C-alpha positions as a LaTeX table, in Angstrom:
\begin{tabular}{lrrr}
\hline
Residue & $x$ (\AA) & $y$ (\AA) & $z$ (\AA) \\
\hline
Met1 & 128.26 & 173.99 & 155.80 \\
Arg2 & 124.95 & 173.42 & 153.98 \\
Leu3 & 126.85 & 173.21 & 150.67 \\
Leu4 & 129.28 & 170.67 & 152.14 \\
Ala5 & 126.41 & 168.60 & 153.51 \\
Ala6 & 124.65 & 168.65 & 150.14 \\
Ala7 & 127.84 & 167.60 & 148.37 \\
Ala8 & 128.33 & 164.74 & 150.82 \\
Cys9 & 124.75 & 163.62 & 150.20 \\
Leu10 & 125.27 & 163.62 & 146.44 \\
Leu11 & 128.48 & 161.60 & 146.80 \\
Ala12 & 126.68 & 159.07 & 148.97 \\
Leu13 & 123.95 & 158.66 & 146.37 \\
Ala14 & 126.46 & 158.27 & 143.56 \\
Gly15 & 128.43 & 155.66 & 145.47 \\
Pro16 & 132.20 & 155.25 & 145.60 \\
Pro17 & 134.26 & 154.80 & 142.46 \\
Ala18 & 135.08 & 151.27 & 141.34 \\
Arg19 & 137.84 & 149.84 & 143.52 \\
Ala20 & 141.10 & 148.15 & 142.62 \\
Gly21 & 140.39 & 144.51 & 141.94 \\
Asp22 & 136.86 & 145.15 & 140.66 \\
Trp23 & 135.48 & 143.89 & 137.33 \\
Pro24 & 132.88 & 146.62 & 136.69 \\
Gln25 & 131.96 & 145.88 & 133.05 \\
Trp26 & 132.20 & 143.39 & 130.20 \\
Gly27 & 135.83 & 142.41 & 129.74 \\
Gly28 & 136.93 & 143.80 & 133.10 \\
Pro29 & 138.24 & 147.23 & 134.13 \\
Gly30 & 140.15 & 147.76 & 130.86 \\
Arg31 & 137.58 & 145.96 & 128.69 \\
Asp32 & 140.38 & 143.57 & 127.70 \\
His33 & 139.57 & 140.44 & 129.77 \\
Arg34 & 142.39 & 141.26 & 132.20 \\
Ser35 & 142.03 & 141.38 & 135.98 \\
Thr36 & 144.14 & 143.60 & 138.25 \\
Asp37 & 144.20 & 140.94 & 141.01 \\
Thr38 & 147.54 & 139.70 & 142.35 \\
Gly39 & 148.69 & 137.07 & 144.84 \\
Leu40 & 146.53 & 134.34 & 143.31 \\
Leu41 & 147.05 & 130.57 & 143.41 \\
Arg42 & 149.58 & 129.28 & 140.85 \\
Ser43 & 147.91 & 125.86 & 140.70 \\
Trp44 & 144.72 & 124.27 & 142.05 \\
Pro45 & 144.08 & 121.15 & 144.10 \\
Glu46 & 142.19 & 118.26 & 142.52 \\
Gly47 & 138.57 & 119.34 & 142.19 \\
Gly48 & 139.54 & 123.00 & 141.85 \\
Pro49 & 139.99 & 125.89 & 144.29 \\
Pro50 & 137.64 & 126.06 & 147.30 \\
Arg51 & 134.12 & 127.21 & 146.48 \\
Ala52 & 132.98 & 130.18 & 148.56 \\
Trp53 & 129.29 & 130.00 & 147.63 \\
Leu54 & 126.74 & 129.01 & 145.00 \\
Val55 & 123.59 & 130.94 & 144.10 \\
Glu56 & 120.72 & 129.52 & 142.07 \\
Gly57 & 117.55 & 131.07 & 140.62 \\
Leu58 & 119.13 & 134.02 & 138.80 \\
Gly59 & 117.25 & 133.19 & 135.60 \\
Ala60 & 118.39 & 131.78 & 132.27 \\
Gly61 & 121.35 & 133.47 & 130.67 \\
His62 & 124.83 & 133.39 & 129.22 \\
Ser63 & 126.07 & 136.71 & 130.62 \\
Ser64 & 128.87 & 137.21 & 133.14 \\
Pro65 & 128.56 & 139.29 & 136.33 \\
Ala66 & 129.95 & 142.76 & 136.92 \\
Val67 & 131.75 & 143.24 & 140.26 \\
Ala68 & 131.99 & 146.75 & 141.69 \\
Asn69 & 132.06 & 148.48 & 145.08 \\
Gly70 & 131.46 & 145.35 & 147.15 \\
Ala71 & 128.61 & 143.90 & 145.07 \\
Leu72 & 127.85 & 141.76 & 142.03 \\
Tyr73 & 125.32 & 142.50 & 139.30 \\
Val74 & 124.08 & 139.78 & 136.95 \\
Thr75 & 121.28 & 139.50 & 134.37 \\
Gly76 & 118.91 & 136.57 & 133.82 \\
Met77 & 115.54 & 135.64 & 132.32 \\
Val78 & 112.63 & 134.44 & 134.48 \\
Glu79 & 109.40 & 133.50 & 132.66 \\
Lys80 & 110.47 & 135.43 & 129.55 \\
Gln81 & 111.24 & 138.58 & 131.56 \\
Gly82 & 114.71 & 140.00 & 132.11 \\
Val83 & 115.79 & 140.41 & 135.74 \\
Leu84 & 118.85 & 142.23 & 137.08 \\
Thr85 & 120.04 & 140.87 & 140.43 \\
Lys86 & 122.39 & 142.53 & 142.91 \\
Leu87 & 124.29 & 140.23 & 145.28 \\
Asp88 & 126.66 & 141.04 & 148.12 \\
Leu89 & 130.07 & 139.39 & 148.24 \\
Asp90 & 128.63 & 136.55 & 150.35 \\
Gly91 & 126.19 & 135.69 & 147.56 \\
Lys92 & 123.12 & 137.11 & 149.34 \\
Thr93 & 120.51 & 138.88 & 147.25 \\
Val94 & 120.28 & 142.63 & 147.88 \\
Trp95 & 117.59 & 143.43 & 145.29 \\
Arg96 & 116.08 & 142.17 & 142.02 \\
Thr97 & 114.77 & 144.48 & 139.28 \\
Pro98 & 112.77 & 143.39 & 136.21 \\
Tyr99 & 113.79 & 145.23 & 133.03 \\
Gly100 & 111.37 & 143.92 & 130.38 \\
Pro101 & 111.10 & 141.03 & 127.92 \\
Glu102 & 114.24 & 139.01 & 127.19 \\
Phe103 & 115.37 & 136.94 & 124.22 \\
Thr104 & 113.50 & 133.62 & 123.90 \\
Gly105 & 114.86 & 132.45 & 120.53 \\
Asn106 & 117.94 & 130.38 & 119.76 \\
Arg107 & 119.78 & 129.73 & 123.06 \\
Pro108 & 117.34 & 131.81 & 125.13 \\
Gly109 & 118.23 & 133.98 & 128.09 \\
Ala110 & 120.08 & 137.16 & 129.05 \\
Arg111 & 123.18 & 138.09 & 127.10 \\
Ser112 & 124.29 & 141.48 & 128.43 \\
Ser113 & 126.89 & 141.87 & 131.15 \\
Pro114 & 126.10 & 145.05 & 133.07 \\
Ala115 & 128.34 & 148.11 & 133.26 \\
Val116 & 128.56 & 149.77 & 136.69 \\
His117 & 129.56 & 153.42 & 136.78 \\
Asp118 & 129.00 & 156.35 & 139.15 \\
Gly119 & 126.25 & 154.69 & 141.18 \\
Arg120 & 124.35 & 153.35 & 138.16 \\
Val121 & 124.06 & 150.02 & 136.36 \\
Tyr122 & 123.57 & 149.84 & 132.59 \\
Leu123 & 122.55 & 146.87 & 130.42 \\
Val124 & 121.07 & 145.95 & 127.04 \\
Ser125 & 118.51 & 143.17 & 126.67 \\
Gly126 & 118.70 & 140.54 & 123.94 \\
Leu127 & 115.80 & 142.37 & 122.28 \\
Gly128 & 117.55 & 145.75 & 122.33 \\
Arg129 & 116.09 & 147.48 & 125.38 \\
Ile130 & 118.72 & 149.74 & 126.99 \\
Val131 & 118.26 & 150.11 & 130.74 \\
Cys132 & 119.70 & 152.25 & 133.56 \\
Val133 & 119.17 & 151.23 & 137.20 \\
Glu134 & 120.25 & 152.89 & 140.45 \\
Ala135 & 122.95 & 150.66 & 141.96 \\
Arg136 & 122.03 & 151.35 & 145.58 \\
Ser137 & 118.30 & 150.65 & 145.40 \\
Gly138 & 117.66 & 148.81 & 142.13 \\
Arg139 & 115.24 & 151.55 & 141.08 \\
Leu140 & 114.74 & 151.83 & 137.31 \\
Leu141 & 115.94 & 155.29 & 136.28 \\
Trp142 & 115.32 & 155.16 & 132.53 \\
Ser143 & 115.02 & 152.77 & 129.61 \\
Val144 & 115.10 & 153.09 & 125.82 \\
Asp145 & 113.57 & 150.59 & 123.39 \\
Ala146 & 116.25 & 150.67 & 120.70 \\
Ala147 & 114.19 & 148.43 & 118.40 \\
Ala148 & 111.23 & 150.81 & 118.44 \\
Glu149 & 113.15 & 154.09 & 118.49 \\
Tyr150 & 116.23 & 153.32 & 116.39 \\
Gly151 & 115.26 & 150.23 & 114.40 \\
Ala152 & 117.62 & 147.77 & 116.11 \\
Gln153 & 117.54 & 144.77 & 113.79 \\
Pro154 & 116.92 & 141.22 & 115.00 \\
Ile155 & 119.78 & 138.76 & 114.55 \\
Asp156 & 119.81 & 134.98 & 114.90 \\
Trp157 & 121.06 & 134.71 & 118.50 \\
Gly158 & 119.73 & 138.02 & 119.79 \\
Ile159 & 121.52 & 141.29 & 120.47 \\
Cys160 & 124.62 & 140.33 & 122.48 \\
Glu161 & 125.70 & 143.78 & 123.54 \\
Ser162 & 127.32 & 144.94 & 126.76 \\
Pro163 & 127.24 & 148.76 & 126.89 \\
Leu164 & 130.33 & 150.96 & 127.03 \\
Val165 & 130.53 & 153.99 & 129.34 \\
Asp166 & 132.77 & 156.73 & 127.97 \\
Gly167 & 132.53 & 159.91 & 130.02 \\
Asp168 & 128.91 & 161.04 & 129.86 \\
Arg169 & 128.21 & 158.77 & 126.88 \\
Leu170 & 126.68 & 155.30 & 126.94 \\
Val171 & 127.72 & 153.64 & 123.66 \\
Cys172 & 125.70 & 150.69 & 122.32 \\
Val173 & 126.10 & 148.60 & 119.15 \\
Ile174 & 122.47 & 147.94 & 118.20 \\
Gly175 & 122.52 & 147.47 & 114.42 \\
Gly176 & 119.70 & 149.97 & 113.81 \\
Arg177 & 118.56 & 151.87 & 110.74 \\
Asp178 & 120.89 & 154.85 & 110.39 \\
Ala179 & 121.98 & 153.75 & 113.85 \\
Ser180 & 124.34 & 150.79 & 113.77 \\
Val181 & 125.96 & 152.41 & 116.81 \\
Ile182 & 124.39 & 155.00 & 119.10 \\
Ala183 & 125.54 & 157.09 & 122.06 \\
Leu184 & 123.07 & 158.10 & 124.77 \\
Asp185 & 123.44 & 160.54 & 127.63 \\
Arg186 & 124.15 & 158.06 & 130.41 \\
Arg187 & 122.24 & 160.18 & 132.93 \\
Thr188 & 119.00 & 160.60 & 130.98 \\
Gly189 & 118.99 & 158.19 & 128.03 \\
Ala190 & 118.70 & 161.05 & 125.56 \\
Leu191 & 120.32 & 160.51 & 122.16 \\
Leu192 & 123.71 & 162.21 & 121.73 \\
Trp193 & 124.61 & 160.77 & 118.33 \\
Arg194 & 123.82 & 157.97 & 115.91 \\
Thr195 & 125.71 & 156.60 & 112.91 \\
Thr196 & 123.59 & 158.24 & 110.22 \\
Gly197 & 124.16 & 156.51 & 106.89 \\
Leu198 & 125.31 & 153.32 & 108.58 \\
Ser199 & 122.52 & 150.73 & 108.91 \\
Glu200 & 124.44 & 147.49 & 109.26 \\
Lys201 & 123.42 & 144.76 & 111.70 \\
Ser202 & 125.36 & 144.14 & 114.87 \\
Ala203 & 127.62 & 141.08 & 115.14 \\
Tyr204 & 127.36 & 139.76 & 118.74 \\
Ser205 & 130.17 & 142.00 & 119.93 \\
Ser206 & 130.54 & 145.19 & 121.96 \\
Ala207 & 132.49 & 148.38 & 121.39 \\
Ile208 & 135.77 & 149.57 & 122.87 \\
Val209 & 137.16 & 153.09 & 123.08 \\
Val210 & 140.78 & 153.96 & 122.26 \\
Gln211 & 142.87 & 157.11 & 122.15 \\
Arg212 & 145.07 & 157.38 & 119.07 \\
Gly213 & 146.92 & 160.69 & 118.88 \\
Pro214 & 144.34 & 163.48 & 118.97 \\
Ala215 & 141.48 & 161.11 & 118.09 \\
Arg216 & 139.26 & 159.35 & 120.58 \\
Leu217 & 137.77 & 156.39 & 118.73 \\
Val218 & 134.85 & 154.08 & 119.35 \\
Val219 & 135.76 & 150.82 & 117.61 \\
Ala220 & 132.97 & 148.32 & 116.88 \\
Arg221 & 132.47 & 145.11 & 114.89 \\
Leu222 & 129.46 & 145.06 & 112.59 \\
Ala223 & 128.14 & 142.24 & 110.41 \\
Thr224 & 130.57 & 142.80 & 107.52 \\
Arg225 & 133.14 & 145.29 & 108.78 \\
Thr226 & 135.08 & 146.90 & 111.61 \\
Val227 & 134.30 & 150.61 & 112.06 \\
Ala228 & 136.03 & 153.45 & 113.89 \\
Leu229 & 133.88 & 156.39 & 114.97 \\
Asp230 & 134.67 & 159.75 & 116.48 \\
Ala231 & 133.67 & 159.18 & 120.10 \\
Arg232 & 132.31 & 162.70 & 120.52 \\
Ser233 & 130.25 & 162.99 & 117.32 \\
Gly234 & 129.75 & 159.47 & 115.96 \\
Glu235 & 131.34 & 160.45 & 112.63 \\
Leu236 & 132.59 & 157.43 & 110.69 \\
Leu237 & 136.36 & 157.88 & 110.36 \\
Trp238 & 137.22 & 154.59 & 108.68 \\
Ser239 & 136.01 & 151.04 & 108.15 \\
His240 & 137.65 & 147.77 & 107.25 \\
Pro241 & 135.69 & 145.04 & 105.44 \\
Asp242 & 135.45 & 141.56 & 106.94 \\
Glu243 & 135.83 & 138.78 & 104.39 \\
Ser244 & 134.58 & 135.94 & 106.63 \\
Lys245 & 131.73 & 133.68 & 105.59 \\
Asn246 & 129.34 & 134.75 & 108.35 \\
Asp247 & 128.43 & 137.69 & 110.56 \\
Val248 & 129.41 & 136.24 & 113.96 \\
His249 & 132.24 & 138.32 & 115.43 \\
Gly250 & 131.76 & 137.84 & 119.16 \\
Cys251 & 135.17 & 138.91 & 120.45 \\
Leu252 & 136.07 & 142.37 & 121.65 \\
Pro253 & 138.72 & 144.04 & 119.47 \\
Val254 & 142.16 & 144.16 & 121.13 \\
Tyr255 & 144.05 & 147.46 & 121.00 \\
His256 & 147.63 & 148.33 & 121.92 \\
Asp257 & 149.86 & 151.20 & 120.86 \\
Gly258 & 148.21 & 151.91 & 117.52 \\
Leu259 & 147.57 & 148.25 & 116.67 \\
Leu260 & 144.08 & 146.76 & 116.56 \\
Phe261 & 143.37 & 143.02 & 116.42 \\
Thr262 & 140.03 & 141.60 & 115.25 \\
Thr263 & 138.90 & 138.05 & 114.59 \\
Asn264 & 135.94 & 136.02 & 113.36 \\
Trp265 & 133.96 & 132.88 & 114.09 \\
Asp266 & 134.53 & 130.78 & 111.00 \\
Gly267 & 138.23 & 130.19 & 111.58 \\
Thr268 & 139.41 & 131.88 & 108.39 \\
Lys269 & 141.63 & 134.56 & 109.90 \\
Gly270 & 142.58 & 137.05 & 112.52 \\
Thr271 & 143.52 & 140.53 & 111.32 \\
Leu272 & 145.89 & 143.14 & 112.72 \\
Leu273 & 145.22 & 146.72 & 111.65 \\
Glu274 & 147.69 & 149.56 & 112.09 \\
Ile275 & 145.86 & 152.81 & 112.88 \\
Ala276 & 147.35 & 156.04 & 111.52 \\
Glu277 & 148.82 & 158.44 & 114.07 \\
Asp278 & 145.94 & 160.86 & 113.62 \\
Gly279 & 143.40 & 158.03 & 114.09 \\
Arg280 & 141.59 & 158.75 & 110.83 \\
Ser281 & 142.64 & 155.73 & 108.77 \\
Ala282 & 143.95 & 152.19 & 109.15 \\
Lys283 & 145.78 & 149.59 & 107.06 \\
Val284 & 146.31 & 145.85 & 107.35 \\
Arg285 & 149.59 & 144.74 & 108.88 \\
Trp286 & 148.85 & 141.00 & 108.73 \\
Asn287 & 146.16 & 138.37 & 108.26 \\
Ala288 & 146.58 & 134.90 & 109.75 \\
Pro289 & 144.33 & 131.87 & 110.31 \\
Asp290 & 146.15 & 130.77 & 113.47 \\
Leu291 & 144.07 & 132.95 & 115.80 \\
Ala292 & 140.51 & 133.12 & 114.43 \\
Cys293 & 138.27 & 133.12 & 117.50 \\
Gly294 & 134.49 & 133.00 & 117.76 \\
Tyr295 & 133.12 & 134.24 & 121.07 \\
Gly296 & 135.60 & 133.43 & 123.86 \\
Gly297 & 137.69 & 136.57 & 123.70 \\
Val298 & 141.37 & 137.27 & 123.10 \\
Val299 & 143.86 & 138.57 & 125.67 \\
Leu300 & 147.15 & 140.36 & 125.09 \\
Ala301 & 150.08 & 139.66 & 127.41 \\
Gly302 & 153.81 & 140.10 & 126.86 \\
Gly303 & 153.30 & 141.08 & 123.23 \\
Arg304 & 151.38 & 137.87 & 122.52 \\
Leu305 & 147.71 & 137.24 & 121.76 \\
Tyr306 & 145.95 & 134.25 & 123.35 \\
Gly307 & 142.56 & 132.82 & 122.43 \\
Ala308 & 140.65 & 129.76 & 121.25 \\
Val309 & 140.32 & 128.80 & 117.60 \\
Asp310 & 136.88 & 127.19 & 117.99 \\
Val311 & 136.70 & 125.34 & 114.67 \\
Arg312 & 140.07 & 123.71 & 115.34 \\
Gly313 & 139.55 & 123.11 & 119.05 \\
Arg314 & 142.79 & 124.57 & 120.35 \\
Trp315 & 144.08 & 127.35 & 122.59 \\
Thr316 & 146.47 & 129.36 & 120.47 \\
Cys317 & 149.17 & 131.97 & 120.95 \\
Val318 & 150.55 & 134.30 & 118.24 \\
Glu319 & 152.93 & 137.25 & 118.28 \\
Met320 & 150.92 & 140.46 & 117.96 \\
Ala321 & 153.54 & 142.31 & 115.95 \\
Thr322 & 153.95 & 139.63 & 113.26 \\
Gly323 & 151.03 & 137.17 & 113.48 \\
Lys324 & 153.55 & 134.35 & 113.81 \\
Leu325 & 152.25 & 131.24 & 115.56 \\
Val326 & 154.00 & 130.65 & 118.89 \\
Gly327 & 152.18 & 127.47 & 119.91 \\
Ala328 & 148.87 & 125.80 & 120.71 \\
Thr329 & 147.27 & 123.21 & 122.98 \\
Pro330 & 143.91 & 121.39 & 122.70 \\
Gly331 & 140.76 & 123.12 & 124.00 \\
Lys332 & 138.35 & 125.97 & 123.37 \\
Gly333 & 136.00 & 128.36 & 125.16 \\
Ala334 & 136.33 & 131.70 & 126.93 \\
Ile335 & 139.55 & 133.18 & 128.31 \\
Ala336 & 140.72 & 135.77 & 130.86 \\
Trp337 & 144.05 & 136.87 & 132.34 \\
Ala338 & 145.03 & 137.47 & 135.97 \\
Asp339 & 148.33 & 137.65 & 137.84 \\
Gly340 & 150.36 & 136.20 & 134.97 \\
Met341 & 148.06 & 133.23 & 134.33 \\
Leu342 & 145.33 & 132.34 & 131.82 \\
Tyr343 & 141.87 & 131.30 & 133.04 \\
Thr344 & 139.59 & 129.37 & 130.68 \\
Phe345 & 136.00 & 128.13 & 130.69 \\
Asp346 & 134.87 & 125.77 & 127.96 \\
Glu347 & 131.48 & 124.75 & 126.62 \\
Arg348 & 131.49 & 121.51 & 128.67 \\
Gly349 & 131.88 & 123.33 & 131.96 \\
Val350 & 135.60 & 122.69 & 132.43 \\
Ile351 & 137.49 & 125.53 & 134.12 \\
Gly352 & 141.21 & 125.63 & 133.35 \\
Leu353 & 144.36 & 127.38 & 134.50 \\
Met354 & 147.21 & 127.76 & 132.00 \\
Arg355 & 150.69 & 129.21 & 132.14 \\
Pro356 & 151.95 & 131.36 & 129.22 \\
Gly357 & 155.04 & 129.33 & 128.32 \\
Pro358 & 157.76 & 130.11 & 125.76 \\
Ala359 & 156.06 & 127.79 & 123.25 \\
Gly360 & 152.50 & 128.89 & 123.96 \\
Pro361 & 149.88 & 128.14 & 126.64 \\
Glu362 & 150.73 & 125.29 & 129.05 \\
Pro363 & 147.88 & 123.60 & 131.01 \\
Val364 & 148.45 & 123.64 & 134.79 \\
Ser365 & 145.15 & 122.74 & 136.50 \\
Ser366 & 141.51 & 122.10 & 135.63 \\
Phe367 & 138.22 & 120.94 & 137.11 \\
Lys368 & 134.66 & 120.46 & 135.91 \\
Ile369 & 131.80 & 122.25 & 137.60 \\
Ala370 & 128.86 & 120.00 & 138.42 \\
Leu371 & 126.10 & 122.34 & 137.34 \\
Gly372 & 123.35 & 121.28 & 134.95 \\
Arg373 & 123.67 & 120.23 & 131.34 \\
Gly374 & 124.08 & 121.88 & 127.99 \\
Glu375 & 126.52 & 124.45 & 126.69 \\
Phe376 & 128.49 & 126.88 & 128.85 \\
Phe377 & 128.95 & 130.24 & 127.12 \\
Ser378 & 129.62 & 132.74 & 129.91 \\
His379 & 133.11 & 134.16 & 130.51 \\
Pro380 & 135.22 & 133.79 & 133.66 \\
Val381 & 135.45 & 136.85 & 135.93 \\
Ile382 & 138.36 & 137.34 & 138.38 \\
Ala383 & 137.83 & 140.03 & 141.01 \\
Gly384 & 138.78 & 140.52 & 144.65 \\
Gly385 & 140.65 & 137.22 & 144.87 \\
Arg386 & 137.73 & 135.19 & 143.55 \\
Leu387 & 136.78 & 133.46 & 140.33 \\
Tyr388 & 133.12 & 133.88 & 139.35 \\
Val389 & 131.53 & 131.44 & 136.93 \\
Arg390 & 127.96 & 131.57 & 135.68 \\
Tyr391 & 125.94 & 128.74 & 134.16 \\
Ala392 & 122.23 & 129.03 & 133.23 \\
Asp393 & 120.53 & 130.39 & 136.39 \\
Thr394 & 123.51 & 129.67 & 138.66 \\
Leu395 & 126.53 & 131.70 & 139.80 \\
Ala396 & 129.46 & 130.19 & 141.72 \\
Ala397 & 132.35 & 131.91 & 143.48 \\
Tyr398 & 135.74 & 130.22 & 144.03 \\
Arg399 & 138.56 & 131.40 & 146.31 \\
Leu400 & 141.80 & 132.06 & 144.43 \\
Arg401 & 143.91 & 133.13 & 147.44 \\
\hline
\end{tabular}
C-alpha cells in the first residue's frame, strides 16, 4: 500500500500526459503545424469567430503559446528579463517565473515557444539560456547558459530555438563551438552529447526527430546546411549544403515517408531530399523556387505542401512528390492546419481561413485583430476548439466551435 501511495504521489507531481487536442510544443503535437482538433467552423462571420478572452502584460515577444493539460504557457520579456507565464483556459494567470535576460537587439523580445512534457516546461531564451520549470508550481528546476558553457554564437535576430523533447533527451540547436546541436538530460540539464567537429551557427529554426528504418534522426537546419544526427549519440550521419544567399532558414523541416522538405528565406528554392532506407545518407529529389518560405512554416496535407513565399507575397501549394506547382493566392505569413482547413496569420495582423482546393489554397474568411502596431511574427495555435494568437505582450483566444 505504501508503494502504491508513493507511486500515486509521483504521478500527481509529474502531471497527466498531454491530452488529445493539445498543442504542447512548437509546431503542435507532431511538430508539423497540424492540430488534432475536429468539428471546427468551416467559415467565420464578419469580424472573425467569437473572442473568448484577451490577456495583456505578458511581455514583449514573438513566440506562440504551448497548450497542455488544461493550461497555456507563453514566454515574454519584461524590462529586459524573460518571463514564463502559465494561464488557465479562461486566461487567468496561474504563475509567472522569470528565467533570465532576454534578447534586446533587432526585434526584441522572447522567441522560444515552450515544450511541455511529463510535468515540466522547457524553453530557450534569445540569448541561449536553456531553462526547465516545474509545470505545476512554476519553480525553476535547472538552467544552462549555452553561450557560456557551449559557446552558442550570437546571430542577428537572436537564437530562435524551441527545444525538442525526445525520450530523456532535450535537443537544442544553439550554434555553439563544437556544439551546433546539443542534447541534455531533460531531468537534470546534464550534457548527453554535442556535435563535436560541427561549429556552425544556428539559423532561426528548431530540430525535428524522424525514424527512418533502423535510424532515429535529429534533423536540424544550420546556417549553410541541413544536418542529420544520430539521436542517441549526436553522430553526424549526413549533411546537405544550402546554396541560398543568407542564413535565415526559419521553417521546420517537413518529413514524410523517407522524404524531407526544407526551404529558405530568400525565395530561391525549396528542396526535397530522399533519405536512404538505413537513414545514413540522402540525395536531392527536386529543387523548386515555387515554395521557398522564410519563417511562417510549411504544412503537408493530402500529399501537398502549403506555405508562404515571402518575397513574392503569395500562399503557395506544390506536390511533395514532384515539386510541381499546384496553385497560389496572394498573401504571406505563418500557417497551420486543422480539421481540413488552413489557418494563416500575416505580418499586418490579418488572420485567415483557407480551403485546400484542387488548384491550391482558396481564401474563405479573414479578419484583422485590433492589437497594437508593428509586425506580427507569431504563429497561430489551434487547440481544444480555440485559436490562440499572440501579438507583442498580448494573447487572444477565439472560439472555433
